N, C-alpha and C positions, 0 to 999 in steps of 0.2 A: 154349678155353684150359683150361677145367676138366678136360676129358678128357686133355689132355697132362699137366697137373699130376698127375692121378691115375695115369696110365700110367707116368710117369717118376719118381713119388715126390717131387715138388717141391711146395713150399708157397707160393711167391710168383711173381708175374708177371715180376719182374726176372730170375729164374733161367731162365725159358723164353726170354726175349729174349736173354740172354747165351748160352745154349746154341745158339740159332739163329745168332747172330752168329759163334760159334766154328766151327760147321760151315762157314759161308760163308768166313770168313777162312782157315781151315785149308786148304780146297780151293785157294784162290788161292795160299797160301803154298807148298803142296806142288808146284804146277805151276811156280811161280817158282824153287824150289830145284832142280827136275828139269832145268831148262834148262842151267845150268852143269855139272851132272853128266854130262848127255849130251854136252856139249862136251868134257869131260875124257876121256870114253870114245871120242872121235873120231867121234861120231854126229851127223849133221845131215842135213836134207833134201837138201843139196847133195852129200854124200858117200855116202849110202845111199838106196835107193829109199824113197819115201814109204810104200809098203806094208810096209816093214820098220821104218822110223824111228818112225812114230806108234804102232804096237802096242808096240814096245819102250819108248817113252816112257811110255805108259799103264801098262805093267807096272812101270816104275820109280816112277811117281807113287804107286801103291798102297801100297808099304811106307813111303814117305816120309810119306804122309797118315796111315797108322796109327800111325807112331812119333811124329809131331809133334802128334797130336790131344790127348793128355793134357797136353802142354806148353802149347799154346795155351789149352786149357781151364783150366789152372792160372792163366794170366795174367788170366783173367776170373773167377777164384774158383770154378771149377766142376770142379776136379781130381777130386773124389770121383765125380761123375757120369760123367766121361769115362773114368776108370780102370775103373769097373764096366762101362761100355759096351764098352771094348776087350776086357776079359776075356770078356765074353759073346760078342762078335763073333768073336774069334779061336777061342774054344771051338767055335763053330758051324762054323768052317773046319777043325776037327780039330787045332788048335794049342793046345788047352786045357792040355796037359802043360807048357807054358811057365809056367803060373801055379800049378801044384800044389806044395804044400809037403810036405816029407818028414815 
């Protein structure tokens, strides 16, 4: 636990537990949200090959997960951590320009 606290710049155990819970809940939330969106797009395993449906669904889950992570983190009082996490993660993907200020 001490290594995680030091690595993430956190000072108490509750924050680590909250962060782990947020990662888990947000993953489930993103997959739950993706199901009706794929339905709206007319995609389902019955209408499209599974070889097409599941990769498309995973590609859809990724931006949903990234955009809802700070929101779910905020609900657990960890917005600052998850906002910094998002900026760092998206910068590594080459999308850091989204957070640059003029």
